[in-house]
C-alpha positions as CSV (number, residue, x, y, z in Angstrom):
1,M,147.4,3.2,230.3
2,L,147.1,6.7,229.8
3,A,150.3,8.5,228.8
4,L,150.7,11.6,228.0
5,V,154.1,12.0,226.0
6,V,155.9,14.9,225.9
7,S,159.5,16.0,224.3
8,D,162.2,19.3,223.5
9,V,161.4,20.9,226.6
10,H,164.8,23.0,226.3
11,G,163.8,24.6,230.2
12,R,160.1,26.2,228.9
13,T,159.0,24.6,232.6
14,E,156.3,26.5,232.1
15,N,154.8,25.1,229.2
16,L,155.4,22.2,231.2
17,E,153.6,22.9,233.2
18,K,150.8,24.6,231.4
19,I,150.3,21.0,229.5
20,I,149.8,19.1,233.2
21,K,147.7,21.6,233.9
22,L,145.6,20.6,231.3
23,I,145.9,17.7,231.3
24,H,144.5,17.0,235.1
25,N,141.6,14.6,234.5
26,K,142.0,12.8,232.2
27,G,144.0,10.0,234.5
28,V,147.6,10.5,233.0
29,E,149.8,7.1,234.4
30,L,152.4,7.3,232.8
31,I,154.7,9.7,231.2
32,L,157.0,9.2,228.2
33,L,160.5,11.9,227.8
34,L,161.0,11.7,224.9
35,G,164.4,14.2,225.4
36,D,165.7,18.3,225.0
37,L,165.0,18.9,228.3
38,T,167.4,21.6,228.5
39,N,169.7,23.5,226.3
40,F,173.0,22.4,227.6
41,G,172.1,22.4,231.5
42,G,173.3,20.1,233.6
43,K,171.6,18.0,237.2
44,E,170.0,21.6,238.8
45,E,168.0,22.2,235.3
46,A,167.7,19.1,234.6
47,A,165.5,18.5,238.3
48,Q,163.9,21.9,237.6
49,A,162.5,20.9,234.1
50,L,161.2,17.9,235.9
51,K,159.6,19.5,238.5
52,P,156.5,19.4,237.1
53,L,156.5,15.1,237.1
54,Q,156.1,15.0,240.6
55,G,153.8,12.6,241.1
56,F,153.4,10.5,237.4
57,A,155.5,7.7,237.0
58,I,158.3,9.1,233.7
59,L,160.3,7.2,231.8
60,A,162.3,10.1,229.7
61,I,166.1,9.9,227.4
62,A,167.8,12.5,226.8
63,G,168.3,14.9,223.6
64,N,171.2,16.1,221.8
65,L,171.4,19.8,223.6
66,D,170.9,18.5,226.7
67,T,174.4,16.9,228.6
68,A,175.9,14.0,230.3
69,D,175.2,16.0,234.1
70,V,171.1,15.2,232.3
71,A,171.3,11.5,231.9
72,N,172.9,11.3,234.4
73,C,170.9,12.8,236.5
74,L,167.8,10.5,234.8
75,E,169.7,7.4,235.7
76,E,170.1,8.6,239.0
77,R,166.4,9.0,239.8
78,G,165.7,5.4,238.1
79,I,164.2,6.7,235.2
80,S,165.9,6.9,232.7
81,L,165.5,4.8,229.6
82,H,167.9,4.8,228.0
83,G,169.0,1.8,226.0
84,K,167.0,0.2,228.3
85,K,163.5,-1.7,227.6
86,K,160.5,-1.7,230.9
87,R,157.4,-4.2,230.3
88,I,154.3,-2.9,232.2
89,G,151.6,-4.5,231.3
90,K,151.4,-6.1,228.0
91,W,153.2,-2.9,226.3
92,T,157.1,-2.7,226.1
93,F,158.8,0.4,226.8
94,A,162.7,1.4,224.2
95,G,164.5,3.7,224.5
96,F,168.0,5.4,222.3
97,G,167.7,8.8,223.3
98,G,170.3,12.6,222.0
99,G,170.9,12.8,218.3
100,L,174.5,12.4,216.0
101,L,177.9,12.8,215.9
102,G,178.5,16.0,213.8
103,D,175.3,17.3,214.6
104,P,174.9,20.2,217.2
105,G,175.1,19.4,220.7
106,R,176.5,17.0,223.6
107,F,175.0,13.7,224.5
108,L,175.4,12.4,220.2
109,F,176.2,8.2,218.7
110,G,177.1,7.1,215.5
111,E,174.2,5.9,213.9
112,G,176.1,2.1,214.0
113,E,175.7,2.6,218.2
114,I,172.3,3.6,217.9
115,R,171.5,0.3,215.5
116,E,173.6,-2.1,217.6
117,S,171.3,-0.4,220.3
118,L,167.9,-0.9,219.7
119,L,168.2,-4.0,217.8
120,R,169.4,-5.9,220.9
121,L,166.2,-4.9,223.1
122,A,163.6,-4.4,220.4
123,E,165.0,-8.6,219.9
124,G,161.8,-11.2,220.1
125,E,159.6,-8.5,221.9
126,K,155.7,-8.3,219.9
127,N,154.7,-4.6,222.0
128,L,156.8,-2.8,221.5
129,V,157.3,1.1,221.8
130,L,160.1,2.6,220.7
131,L,161.3,6.0,222.0
132,T,163.7,8.3,220.2
133,H,164.7,11.1,220.5
134,L,166.3,11.7,216.7
135,P,162.6,11.2,213.8
136,P,163.5,8.7,211.4
137,L,165.2,10.1,208.0
138,G,164.6,10.8,205.2
139,T,160.2,11.1,206.2
140,R,158.6,13.9,206.6
141,L,159.5,13.7,210.4
142,D,162.4,14.7,210.0
143,L,162.5,17.7,207.6
144,A,164.1,21.1,208.8
145,G,162.7,24.0,207.5
146,S,165.5,24.5,205.3
147,G,164.6,21.3,203.1
148,T,167.5,19.2,205.1
149,H,166.2,15.4,206.3
150,V,168.3,15.5,209.4
151,G,167.1,12.3,211.0
152,S,168.8,8.8,211.8
153,K,169.3,6.4,208.7
154,A,169.3,3.9,212.1
155,V,166.2,4.7,213.2
156,K,164.9,4.1,210.1
157,Q,166.4,0.5,209.3
158,V,165.4,-0.3,213.2
159,V,161.8,1.1,212.2
160,E,161.5,-0.7,209.3
161,E,163.5,-4.7,209.9
162,K,161.4,-4.7,213.4
163,Q,158.0,-3.4,212.9
164,P,157.3,-2.1,216.2
165,V,153.4,-1.2,217.2
166,L,154.6,2.5,217.8
167,H,158.0,5.0,217.0
168,L,157.7,8.6,219.2
169,C,160.1,10.5,218.2
170,G,161.0,14.5,218.5
171,H,164.4,16.7,218.0
172,V,162.6,19.0,214.9
173,H,159.9,20.6,216.7
174,E,158.7,22.1,212.9
175,A,158.4,18.0,211.6
176,F,155.5,17.1,213.8
177,G,153.1,14.9,212.6
178,E,152.5,11.1,211.8
179,Q,153.5,9.0,209.8
180,R,153.4,4.9,208.2
181,I,156.1,3.2,207.8
182,G,156.0,-0.6,207.3
183,K,153.2,-2.1,210.3
184,T,154.4,1.2,212.0
185,T,152.8,4.0,213.1
186,S,156.3,6.6,213.7
187,I,154.6,10.6,215.3
188,N,157.0,12.9,215.4
189,I,156.2,14.5,219.3
190,G,156.2,18.7,218.3
191,A,158.6,20.3,221.4
192,V,156.9,22.1,224.9
193,K,158.3,24.8,223.5
194,E,156.1,24.6,220.7
195,G,152.7,24.4,223.5
196,K,152.7,20.7,221.8
197,A,152.3,17.5,223.9
198,L,150.5,13.9,223.2
199,L,148.0,11.5,225.0
200,L,148.7,8.6,224.6
201,F,145.8,5.3,225.6
202,L,147.3,1.4,225.4
203,G,145.1,0.1,225.9
204,D,143.9,-3.9,223.4
205,E,145.1,-1.2,220.0
206,P,146.7,2.6,220.6
207,K,144.7,5.6,220.1
208,W,146.0,8.6,220.5
209,E,145.4,12.6,220.4
210,R,147.3,15.4,220.1
211,V,147.9,18.4,223.4
212,Q,147.8,21.8,221.8
213,L,148.2,25.2,224.2
């Protein structure tokens, strides 16, 4: 199964359209969308951001700069993975969106709620792909341009404790890259806003390649 992983569109649907054109002949079966479709937008903005993805199966979470209306739009379309999990073949996808309470944004949660939800979703799963908007705290994946780590302690703890096969995140645009956390590979996808995405092949073992406009 080949998936296209995208995050942090921030209304730049023209970049998303270009990425879809770039991978149109690759055989992508699934879109994994990791949040911040909009900049404080509502359902109309979310619908606009989703237009380039018509015809694909989608699993999506909202980001901190999305609103409850965006999260509701994903729910109504039956593509939300926030606080949920879905098995496709041998792989289980589990997700939690949004940012941290006290940070900029509208779709925000406390560390306790994030940890509790992710632990529940990960329980008993072997071939787990974890999707969060927030990167793990204290890694190269959450290091903002200011030099401050802005990720989630709960996300880091759950990755350490449950060791999913893969952890996919976004949020901190400048911190795109990869890091091993125990046996888990954690990947900050980078921002569609900046022309970045990831092609993820989920066979016996996951493989991936970066997409850059």
